[in-house]
Each structure stands twice: as C-alpha cells, then as structure tokens.
N, C-alpha and C positions, 0 to 999 in steps of 0.2 A: 579474519574475527570480520563480519555480517555491522554493516551499518549503519546506524539509524535514520532514516531520513524523515524528516523535520521538516512537519508539515502540518498549515493551517488548512479548517478546512473552513467556505459559508455556506451558508444551508439558508436555499432555494428552495420552494413549496410553495404554493398556492394556497390560502388561506381567505375562509367566506368572509371574512371583515372586510370591508371596501377602503376602510383608512388604510391596512396596513396595504392591501395591494396596491391603492394609489401611493402610500407611501417611498413603500418597495419600487416601484418602476419610478418614481423621481429618481430613487436611486441607484437603477440600474443607467435610467437615463444619462447621470453623471449630473443633474439636482440637487446637489450636494446640502445646500442652504434649506430648500424646500423638504426634503430626507430626513434631515437632519432634527429641524423642527418637530419633521411628522412621529419622528423614532421617538422622541424626547416625550411626545408627552403621549407616546404610546406606553412608553415605558415606565414612568410615572402609574401606569395604571397594572403595573406588574405583566407585562407583555416581556413574557421571556426573548419570543423571537427580535425584536426591537431592539430589545435589552442586548441580545446579540449582537445584532446591525452597531449600533453602537459603541461594541468592543469592538467589529472589527477598523468602524473609520478611523476611531482615534489609532488602531494598530498601523493602518497605513495612511496615517493621514490626507483621509477625502475630506475634503469639508471641513477638517480639524487642523490645528498642531498637533503631529505627529507629535503621543504622548500614551508611553507602555504603562504608565501605571493608571493613568485612566480607563487604558483598554482591559488592564486585568479587571481594574471594579466592575465593569458592568459585563464581561462573562462570567466572573464570579457571581452577579444576579441571578444571570439566566442561568447559569450551572448549577444553582444552589433552588431552582425551581424544575431543576432537571432536564433542562436542555442537554443532550448526549454531546453537541458538536463543541458547545461550549465548556461542560467539561471536558474536554477533550486537549482545548486549546489552552482553557488553567493548568489542567498537565502538564503543557509545553513550555509556559511561561517558570514555573519550577524546575520541571527539567533540564534547562538551559540556561533560567539563574539569569531570566529578563525582567527586567525592573524589582526585585529579589532578588534573597538567597538561594543559591540552590540546592533547595532540596530535594530526592528522589522520592523519599519514606511519601512526600505528601502529592507530588506527580503522580505514585502508584495507587495515590489512594481515589485521586480524581482516575484520571486512569482506568482502574474499574468502576468506577459506579458508572458511565461511558462505555465499558466495554460490556457490561452486565447487559445492558441494552442492544448487546448485540454490535455495537458500533463500530466495525474492525479494522482503524485503524489505531484504535487505544490498542486493542485486544494484538495484536502487530506490533507496538513498541513496550507493551509487558511482555511479552516472547520475548522481545531483543534484551532490552535490562536484566532479563535473569541468563536468558544466553553468554550474553560480554559479564556479566557479574558486574556492570552498572551500578553503582549506589547499593545495591541491593548483596545479598549470594547468590554465586554463580547456580544456577539451578536448573540443568538442562530439562528435567523431566517436569517441571513447571511449564517450562520457556514451551515443550512441546502439546501441552495441555493450553494452553493458549494461541503456537500456534495449530493445533487440532480445531478448535470451534471456528477462526477466523481460516481454515481452507474450508469446512463444512459447508459455510457461508459464500463460500467463490469467492477468496483469495487469490489470487493466482500466481501473490508472492509466499502466501502461507505455506499454497499448497508446494510449489518447488520446494523450501526448504523445510516442510516434514517428508518427502520423498529422500532429500539430505541427510535429515538424518536417520530415516529407514537403511537408507545404503552407506551409512559411518557405520552403523550402528551405536550413533552417540546417543544415550541417553535411554534405550529403545534397543527390543535384542535386530540387532542386522536381520531387512526380510528385503531381499533382492527386486520381489514380486512387487510389493507392499511398494518401494520406491519408485519402479517402473505406473504403477500404476497413479500417485501421485506426481509425479513426472508431466506424466501422460495427460492427465487434468488441466494441467496447468498451461504445457505446452502449447494445447488445444484453443486454451482463452489467447494467446497470443505472449506469454514468457519466454525470450529467447537464451534465459539460463537456465530454463527447464529443457529448449529446444534441445538448447545444446549438448542439456545432460541426456539427452535422452539419446543421441547420437553417439555421445561415450561408454552407455551401456551399450549401446549396440555393435560400439567396436572395440568393447574389449569381449561379451560377451557376459554378464555380470546376469546370468538367470534369464541367458535368453541366448537362444543361438545365434553365435557370432554369425555379424554379415553387413560387412560393409558398405552395401546401395541401401539399405534403410540407417546406418551411419554416416556417410555423406546426404540423405535427403534433411535427416534432422541439424545436419550443422549448416547445411546452404541453407536451409531457416532461416534459423537463427542468423545465420553472417548477413542475412538479406534485410536484416537488418542495423548491420551495422553493429555485431556482436565480434571486434575481434577475437579471439578467440575461435567464434565458430569460423574465422575466417582458414584461420591457421591450422586447424583440427580438420579442414575439407580440403586442403592440401596434401598433408600428409594419407586421408584415404585416395583423394584422386591418385594419388600415386604408386598408392596398389590394387591398381584396378585398370584392364583392359581393355580395349574403346568398344563391347558390346556389352561392358558390366557400366563402365563410367556412361553410357547411351541411357541405357536401363535406369541407373543412377539421378542422371539430370533430368529426368521425362519425371522422376517419383519425386526428387526436388521442386519442380516445376507445381508435380499437383499439387503438392503441403501447403505450398506459397500462398495458391490461391486457395486455399482450403482455411487459411492460422496465419497466416502472417494480419500482425497487429501495428495501426497507425499509431497507438498510444494506450498511453496506464488504463483501466479504467477504474482505479477509487485515486490514486493521481490526481485530484482537477481542484480547482478552487473556489470555479460558480459553476 
C-alpha cells in the first residue's frame, strides 16, 4: 500500500503590494505581533495570501494560541478566493479529521480544486486516495490519471509510481519500456525509489538486456541516499561480479552519484 505523505504548505511569493511584503518579512523574522496585525488588516480587504498566512499562524501557534478551527476558517477564506495551497490545506483538514469530522468527499472536492490549478501535492493525494480506496471506491485507472498529470509536471514521486504501474501492469497494460522511461525520469531527479527500481530492471533484464554492472550502479546510487533495500540489493549484485566487473561497476556508480544524487526532496518543503 502506498502511504500518503501528509504535508502542509506555506506559500512564498514576492508581491508588488509593499504592505504585504513588509508584513511577510515581519513574519519571516519572527516578529509575529507585527505580522499578525498586518495580515489581519490585509485579510479584512480579502487579501487571500494574508488569509492563508493567518491560517498558518493559527495552525502552528505562531504569535497566537494554536487553534485548528480558526486555522481552517482562514484557510477556507483563502481557498474560496482560489488560493491553491489553501485549498490543499483545507482538503488535508477534512482528509485527516483535524478540527472537523473526517470527510473524504469534501477533501477530494478541495484537492481537485487545487489539482485543477496544477498543484502537484493535491494531484498526488487524489491519486493515492483512489489507489488505496481510502474513503472512495478503489480505482487504479483514476489514480493513474492523476499520477500522469503530476508526473508530466515534474513530480518525481508521481513519475516513480507511474513507472511502477507500467511495470506491474496495474490499471494499465504492462509495458516495461514505459516503466523504464518513467523510472529514469524520476531517478535522474534524485528519487532513490526509482533508482532502486531501475537497478531491479537491469538485474532481472525486464525490457532490457540483463546488465549487472548497470544494476549495481543504480542500486549504489539509491544506497548512497541511505535506502536500505538498495544496500541489500547492491551486496547481492556484488557477489555475482568478478574483480574487473566490480571495478567497472564502482566507476559507473561514482559517475551516477555525481550526476544524480539528491540531498532533498524537490516538492516536499514547507517554505
């Protein structure tokens, strides 16, 4: 089962309105009293970014007593004005039953509003809900539809999941070449799961010629990101290589580590 990564996202953007810039800078500097006053003033003028940040301040208890109900109220105001990240956060409240009863139908509705604005985290969460049948009828084809949208927008997690669907033939015709294509796109962005999956494809010779040197290199790349399964896989491949092959495999692994190693996730940041 795929696990849904639950995330809240802060929205950072430079705006022309000087009063918002100053208020936001106060927020960044930890001057929450000034920020709160400024955001309240702007929010009263239906400034959706200010409304969003008030939701965040109440959610995190920054400058105010933590209050999830008030946080949701402010996120809803911003969401209704079309702020995609606020729509996503409203969906998370309903998805997880934070200060409200858990309501997947309402969560999907808000996720979809954000997803239709090409907001990748919402697209991914919709896909996972349908894949797992969590509060909705299980529908792998619908999950694939949303993973494709996110994958085409550059999400390495969605690219890996889409590759996995092609590899397994789940909800779509099995196609090792397409699995390879999506795994490679994700792996080059630093997805350790995709790097490990590429290693497996080369180890098993699925859709490609079996190549233990290539398999070792991809496994080692994933292992360099502290991926335990890849560490085990590397040791299995190593036991099947002679000294000359092992030297070539290590050289290729070093090359891949220099080119594709990733220190952090691209999408999953709060600020």
